[in-house]
Backbone bond lengths (Angstrom), bond angles and torsions (degrees), N, CA, C in turn:
res aa  C-N    CA-C-N  psi(-1)  N-CA   C-N-CA  omega(-1)  CA-C   N-CA-C  phi
1 M - - - 1.442 - - 1.520 109.58 -
2 K 1.328 113.76 146.80 1.462 119.62 176.26 1.521 108.56 -136.98
3 I 1.318 115.56 142.43 1.457 121.89 176.01 1.520 108.06 -102.46
4 L 1.331 116.02 128.10 1.454 121.87 175.89 1.515 108.18 -112.46
5 N 1.310 116.52 122.03 1.454 122.44 -177.81 1.522 109.40 -101.22
6 T 1.337 115.89 116.52 1.465 119.03 178.29 1.526 112.48 -105.40
7 G 1.328 117.28 -1.98 1.466 119.62 177.86 1.504 111.60 108.76
8 G 1.328 116.14 -125.83 1.448 121.45 -179.77 1.518 112.68 78.79
9 T 1.316 115.13 178.76 1.466 122.07 -179.37 1.514 111.48 -56.58
10 F 1.322 117.31 -37.13 1.469 123.77 177.84 1.528 110.94 -42.76
11 N 1.318 117.11 -42.60 1.461 123.76 -173.84 1.529 114.95 -96.90
12 K 1.306 118.18 -8.55 1.469 119.97 -172.84 1.519 112.40 -61.24
13 R 1.334 113.78 144.97 1.465 121.49 176.03 1.530 108.76 -136.26
14 Y 1.306 113.95 151.58 1.464 121.03 179.99 1.517 110.08 -77.19
15 N 1.328 116.08 130.30 1.457 122.27 174.93 1.526 107.08 -99.96
16 P 1.343 117.50 107.65 1.466 119.74 -176.14 1.525 113.40 -66.97
17 L 1.319 117.97 -19.37 1.466 120.22 179.35 1.523 111.76 -77.07
18 S 1.336 116.75 -41.98 1.467 120.08 -177.83 1.527 112.39 -97.29
19 G 1.325 116.35 -20.23 1.457 120.24 -175.82 1.514 113.74 79.96
20 D 1.326 116.43 9.84 1.468 121.70 -177.99 1.518 111.98 -101.69
21 M 1.334 114.66 155.42 1.455 120.95 167.81 1.523 105.50 -89.17
22 E 1.334 116.67 125.51 1.467 121.49 -174.97 1.516 110.62 -125.98
23 V 1.320 115.08 152.47 1.461 121.04 172.61 1.528 106.44 -91.30
24 P 1.329 117.29 108.05 1.470 119.40 -178.78 1.525 111.74 -76.66
25 Y 1.304 115.71 160.06 1.466 122.07 178.11 1.522 109.75 -88.72
26 D 1.348 115.21 64.31 1.465 119.52 176.43 1.529 109.27 -158.52
27 N 1.316 116.01 176.20 1.461 123.02 -179.39 1.531 110.88 -115.89
28 K 1.327 116.62 29.99 1.465 121.76 -172.12 1.531 113.04 -53.21
29 S 1.319 117.69 -48.20 1.466 119.74 -177.03 1.524 111.36 -64.14
30 I 1.311 117.30 -41.73 1.471 121.32 179.29 1.529 109.75 -67.06
31 D 1.305 116.69 -43.91 1.467 120.32 178.85 1.524 111.00 -60.17
32 E 1.345 116.66 -39.83 1.461 120.28 178.48 1.523 111.15 -62.48
33 M 1.326 116.40 -44.03 1.461 120.17 179.67 1.525 111.52 -64.81
34 M 1.316 116.23 -39.08 1.468 119.71 -175.49 1.526 112.96 -75.98
35 R 1.305 118.45 -7.03 1.473 119.60 174.64 1.523 110.59 -59.77
36 S 1.320 117.57 -26.06 1.461 122.02 179.87 1.527 113.10 -87.47
37 F 1.318 117.66 -8.58 1.463 120.77 -179.30 1.523 109.59 -77.52
38 L 1.317 116.80 138.63 1.466 120.19 176.43 1.521 110.99 -69.80
39 N 1.331 115.81 -37.27 1.458 120.99 179.93 1.525 108.95 -121.99
40 P 1.316 117.10 105.41 1.469 119.43 -179.83 1.530 111.62 -58.42
41 I 1.301 115.05 150.75 1.460 122.32 179.62 1.517 107.92 -112.15
42 E 1.311 115.86 137.74 1.464 119.77 179.22 1.527 109.95 -61.14
43 T 1.319 115.38 132.36 1.460 122.16 -179.15 1.521 108.96 -123.52
44 A 1.324 114.76 136.78 1.462 120.24 176.10 1.520 108.51 -128.63
45 G 1.316 116.00 128.29 1.457 121.08 172.34 1.509 107.71 -84.74
46 V 1.330 117.39 124.15 1.458 118.52 -172.28 1.519 115.20 -119.34
47 I 1.333 119.10 -24.87 1.462 117.92 -177.56 1.527 112.30 -135.44
48 Y 1.319 119.10 -47.47 1.465 123.90 179.37 1.530 112.68 58.48
49 K 1.333 115.53 61.99 1.460 121.09 178.63 1.518 110.38 -138.15
50 D 1.315 115.44 156.84 1.449 121.02 162.55 1.525 105.40 -67.26
51 S 1.311 117.86 137.68 1.464 118.64 -174.46 1.524 113.20 -66.60
52 L 1.322 118.38 -19.59 1.464 119.46 175.00 1.528 111.44 -65.45
53 E 1.331 116.71 -19.36 1.466 121.47 178.52 1.526 112.36 -93.11
54 F 1.342 117.13 -3.21 1.465 120.59 -179.86 1.524 110.33 -61.02
55 T 1.315 114.72 141.72 1.464 121.20 176.72 1.525 108.67 -120.27
56 M 1.309 115.40 172.06 1.460 119.87 175.66 1.527 109.83 -61.98
57 D 1.319 117.27 -34.63 1.467 120.44 177.04 1.528 111.25 -62.86
58 D 1.337 117.70 -37.28 1.471 121.01 176.66 1.537 110.19 -63.61
59 R 1.320 116.84 -43.66 1.467 119.96 179.21 1.524 111.21 -65.45
60 K 1.310 116.29 -37.87 1.473 119.87 177.11 1.527 110.31 -65.92
61 M 1.336 117.20 -40.72 1.458 120.58 178.06 1.526 110.37 -62.32
62 L 1.324 117.15 -44.48 1.456 121.45 178.05 1.527 110.34 -60.84
63 T 1.306 116.72 -42.42 1.465 121.91 177.29 1.522 110.93 -60.60
64 N 1.313 117.28 -44.92 1.468 121.23 179.82 1.525 111.67 -62.95
65 I 1.328 116.46 -38.43 1.468 120.78 178.57 1.524 109.92 -63.58
66 I 1.319 116.65 -46.73 1.470 120.99 179.54 1.525 110.39 -64.57
67 Y 1.313 116.28 -45.42 1.464 121.13 -177.84 1.529 111.70 -61.16
68 A 1.326 116.98 -40.10 1.468 121.12 -176.21 1.523 113.12 -77.64
69 D 1.324 117.46 -15.05 1.458 121.46 -176.14 1.522 110.42 -85.23
70 E 1.318 116.98 142.58 1.459 121.42 176.92 1.523 111.91 -73.98
71 E 1.324 116.32 -19.73 1.460 121.34 179.63 1.523 110.12 -64.05
72 K 1.315 116.20 146.89 1.469 121.11 -179.92 1.529 112.79 -112.43
73 V 1.336 117.03 -5.54 1.463 121.55 -178.01 1.523 108.87 -126.16
74 F 1.337 115.56 126.84 1.460 121.13 -177.32 1.517 110.99 -133.79
75 V 1.313 115.82 141.06 1.459 122.68 166.32 1.520 105.31 -113.37
76 I 1.321 116.00 126.22 1.463 121.27 -178.71 1.520 109.08 -113.42
77 I 1.334 115.40 121.51 1.458 121.12 172.75 1.525 105.72 -83.01
78 H 1.334 116.38 123.61 1.455 120.80 -170.87 1.516 109.73 -143.99
79 G 1.292 117.07 147.98 1.457 120.90 173.67 1.516 110.89 -64.62
80 T 1.320 116.36 145.68 1.462 120.61 -173.49 1.529 113.72 -76.38
81 D 1.333 118.04 -22.99 1.466 119.60 -175.74 1.521 113.80 -64.99
82 T 1.322 117.43 -33.26 1.471 119.62 -179.78 1.528 112.24 -126.71
83 M 1.318 116.51 17.67 1.462 121.48 178.67 1.536 110.87 -55.38
84 E 1.325 116.49 -41.84 1.466 120.67 -178.18 1.530 111.37 -65.76
85 L 1.325 117.64 -36.57 1.470 120.56 177.97 1.527 111.22 -65.03
86 T 1.330 115.72 -42.82 1.461 119.70 178.62 1.527 110.22 -66.66
87 A 1.324 117.21 -41.02 1.474 120.93 178.16 1.522 110.10 -60.58
88 E 1.313 116.90 -43.81 1.474 120.70 179.02 1.530 110.72 -61.82
89 F 1.324 115.46 -42.97 1.469 120.57 179.72 1.531 110.78 -62.08
90 L 1.333 116.64 -47.94 1.465 121.16 -178.94 1.522 111.44 -66.84
91 D 1.330 116.86 -37.64 1.459 121.33 -179.84 1.526 111.99 -62.08
92 A 1.328 116.21 -33.31 1.466 120.32 179.91 1.529 111.95 -73.53
93 I 1.322 117.57 -16.02 1.466 121.68 -175.22 1.515 113.10 -105.17
94 F 1.331 117.23 -43.44 1.464 120.82 -170.53 1.522 112.90 -103.75
95 E 1.324 115.19 123.86 1.464 121.70 173.62 1.521 110.99 -113.47
96 D 1.336 116.47 -10.08 1.468 121.23 -171.98 1.531 112.82 -115.80
97 R 1.332 117.14 23.05 1.457 120.79 -178.72 1.530 109.53 -135.07
98 I 1.308 115.00 158.19 1.455 122.61 167.99 1.520 105.19 -106.96
99 I 1.319 115.97 118.51 1.456 121.88 -177.48 1.524 108.04 -127.94
100 V 1.328 116.88 120.93 1.461 122.06 179.88 1.527 107.74 -118.04
101 L 1.321 116.30 119.14 1.459 121.64 176.54 1.518 108.98 -97.72
102 T 1.323 115.75 135.26 1.450 120.92 176.21 1.518 109.30 -142.87
103 G 1.296 115.82 166.57 1.456 121.22 -179.65 1.510 108.92 -166.23
104 A 1.320 115.78 -152.91 1.458 120.39 -179.78 1.520 109.79 -155.07
105 M 1.315 115.04 148.62 1.459 120.65 176.37 1.530 110.55 -81.56
106 S 1.335 116.29 -24.40 1.465 122.17 176.49 1.521 109.07 -125.25
107 P 1.318 118.69 145.47 1.458 120.83 179.44 1.535 112.43 -61.28
108 F 1.321 116.39 148.23 1.462 122.70 175.39 1.521 109.79 -52.92
109 E 1.318 116.72 -39.56 1.469 121.96 -179.00 1.531 112.10 -61.12
110 I 1.321 117.46 -28.61 1.462 121.99 -178.70 1.527 111.68 -96.25
111 D 1.334 116.89 -44.46 1.467 122.10 -179.02 1.523 108.56 -135.57
112 A 1.308 115.77 89.36 1.470 120.34 -177.20 1.519 112.15 -67.66
113 I 1.307 118.12 -23.34 1.465 120.12 -175.87 1.525 111.38 -68.12
114 E 1.316 118.53 -51.03 1.464 120.68 -176.61 1.525 111.54 -58.11
115 S 1.321 116.63 -51.51 1.466 119.06 -177.41 1.530 111.39 -66.10
116 T 1.322 117.65 -36.13 1.462 120.62 179.37 1.522 110.76 -66.69
117 V 1.333 117.14 -42.98 1.468 120.19 177.58 1.520 110.39 -62.62
118 N 1.331 117.42 -48.18 1.466 120.31 179.91 1.525 110.89 -59.49
119 F 1.319 116.34 -44.85 1.467 120.97 -179.26 1.527 110.79 -63.78
120 G 1.323 117.37 -48.31 1.460 121.12 -179.42 1.517 112.32 -61.08
121 L 1.336 116.60 -43.25 1.461 119.87 177.67 1.527 111.29 -63.55
122 A 1.321 116.33 -42.55 1.469 120.28 -179.40 1.524 110.99 -62.24
123 V 1.332 117.03 -44.70 1.469 120.85 179.70 1.524 110.51 -64.51
124 G 1.334 117.10 -46.96 1.454 120.50 179.88 1.516 112.43 -61.24
125 Y 1.317 116.32 -43.72 1.460 120.48 179.70 1.533 110.68 -64.71
126 A 1.319 115.82 -45.58 1.465 119.60 -178.93 1.530 110.76 -60.23
127 K 1.316 116.55 -38.58 1.469 120.10 179.70 1.529 111.88 -67.72
128 A 1.333 116.86 -35.61 1.461 121.04 -175.20 1.530 113.42 -92.61
129 C 1.310 116.87 -17.01 1.466 121.24 -174.60 1.531 110.79 -64.15
130 E 1.304 115.32 135.97 1.466 120.47 179.82 1.518 112.94 -110.55
131 K 1.321 117.13 -9.19 1.463 120.61 -176.63 1.521 110.65 -111.66
132 N 1.317 116.65 122.40 1.464 120.97 177.39 1.522 109.46 -58.14
133 G 1.319 114.80 147.99 1.458 120.16 178.26 1.505 110.60 158.16
134 V 1.321 114.46 178.19 1.454 122.04 177.96 1.526 106.92 -111.96
135 Y 1.333 115.76 127.68 1.452 122.62 -174.48 1.525 110.17 -126.20
136 L 1.338 115.65 153.41 1.452 121.71 172.34 1.525 107.96 -112.87
137 C 1.330 115.60 139.82 1.463 121.80 178.87 1.523 108.22 -128.27
138 M 1.338 114.60 107.69 1.465 120.65 -179.89 1.520 109.37 -150.39
139 N 1.319 117.11 144.91 1.457 123.65 172.07 1.528 113.34 53.07
140 G 1.326 116.94 40.18 1.458 120.80 177.45 1.507 114.78 78.53
141 E 1.309 117.90 9.25 1.467 122.80 178.82 1.516 110.01 -120.16
142 I 1.315 115.91 143.09 1.459 122.18 172.74 1.514 106.16 -130.84
143 Q 1.311 115.50 119.10 1.461 120.44 -175.01 1.521 110.02 -140.09
144 P 1.337 115.96 154.54 1.463 118.32 173.19 1.528 109.82 -59.51
145 F 1.315 114.84 150.35 1.455 120.88 177.04 1.536 109.44 -46.47
146 G 1.323 115.99 136.20 1.457 121.73 178.75 1.518 114.22 95.34
147 K 1.326 117.70 -15.22 1.467 121.43 -178.47 1.531 112.72 -99.21
148 L 1.317 116.69 -5.93 1.460 122.50 -178.87 1.530 106.65 -135.64
149 V 1.335 116.65 121.56 1.462 119.93 -176.12 1.518 110.77 -130.35
150 K 1.313 114.98 151.63 1.458 120.32 -179.67 1.526 110.05 -75.77
151 N 1.328 114.87 126.92 1.450 123.09 174.75 1.529 105.63 -101.46
152 R 1.309 115.63 96.02 1.458 120.34 -174.26 1.534 112.60 -64.25
153 S 1.311 117.86 -35.39 1.467 119.91 -178.36 1.530 111.88 -70.77
154 A 1.344 117.31 -28.81 1.478 121.07 179.28 1.521 112.19 -95.94
155 G 1.334 117.69 -12.49 1.458 121.15 179.75 1.523 113.41 69.01
156 K 1.336 116.02 36.23 1.458 120.16 179.31 1.528 108.89 -156.20
157 F 1.323 115.34 175.76 1.454 120.87 176.53 1.523 108.83 -100.05
158 D 1.327 116.30 142.24 1.458 122.10 -179.33 1.527 110.52 -121.08
159 L 1.331 114.75 151.56 1.454 121.34 174.60 1.527 109.30 -74.86
160 V 1.319 115.80 143.29 1.449 121.82 175.88 1.520 106.93 -111.64
161 S 1.342 116.59 131.90 1.464 117.87 -179.27 1.497 112.00 -87.34
């Protein structure tokens, strides 16, 4: 298994100089969570963006990274605003991988519980999953791509029947 960090709200931190929430170029939040893991998982920072800034080139780069890797199981930390677009893109390309996208509605720095739960569930599911596919893991749910969608007005992800 490999963790790919693309940024998103999950990773955002407050910059006291600018007053902005920024996606830093590091894996600090993931590294903090993995201190409790008995067996660390390889993590690669690959994009470090708010997902609203994601482009088709970013999705292609992510695809190339996954394609070139010998690993068959990935957890991708991704911003929630365009997580579904990236999942759709990856689903159209990969039939031989298990890919679980997760993120957070609030930054780890502000609410460590939500991001830690989402991350832990995503890792556990990815390790136990036996069926290739692209999955979303948010708000205590793990579903195949297309079965879990962001409800912007409620600030959470909902199941789709």
